[in-house]
N, C-alpha and C positions, 0 to 999 in steps of 0.2 A: 403473510408468510415471507414475502420478499423483503419487507422491512427488517424482520428478524435476521434473515440471511445477510443482508447488507451490513447490519449492525455487528454481527459476529465477525464478518470479514474485516470490517473497520478496526475492531479490537485486535484481531490477529495482525493486521497491517501495522498497527501501532507498535506491537512488540517486535515484529520483524524489522521494522525500520530502526528501532532502538538497537537491535542486535547488529544490524548492518553498520550503523553509526559507531557502535563500540568496537566492532572489528576493524573499521577504518582507523579509528583513533589508536588502537593497539598496534596496528601495523606501522603507523606514523611514529608512535612512541610518545605522543603528546596530544592533548585535547585540541580540537579544531577551534580556530578563533571565532568563527561564525557557526557554532554548533546548531543553533536553532534554525538557521537558514538552511543548512545542509539537511537537517532532519526533515524540514518542510518539503524540500525538493524530493528527497527519497520517498517519503510517504505519499506525496502527490503523484509521482510517477507510478508507484505500485498501485495506488488507488485507481487511477485512470485505467490502467491495464486490467486489473482484476474486476472492476465494476463493469467495464465493457464486456469482458468475457462472461460474467454472470448474466448480464443483460441479453447477450446473444444466446446463451444456453437456455435461458428461461423464456425467451420469446416464442410465441406460437409459430408453428411451421408456416401457416398461411400469411403471417405478417412479414415474412422475409422476401416477399415477391418484389 
């Protein structure tokens, strides 16, 4: 079940990262020169944060000692 949850979150992160990147580009008024690199950094940061939160929420209470 965790694999399904992580996969769904990863798909959501992909779309969220794309939306963030498009918002930044709209604000700047032009496409970013290293769009792929910026996208990677945004999705990496969001993934590390969200996967850590999921891992902590799904961890058994006895394992947090």
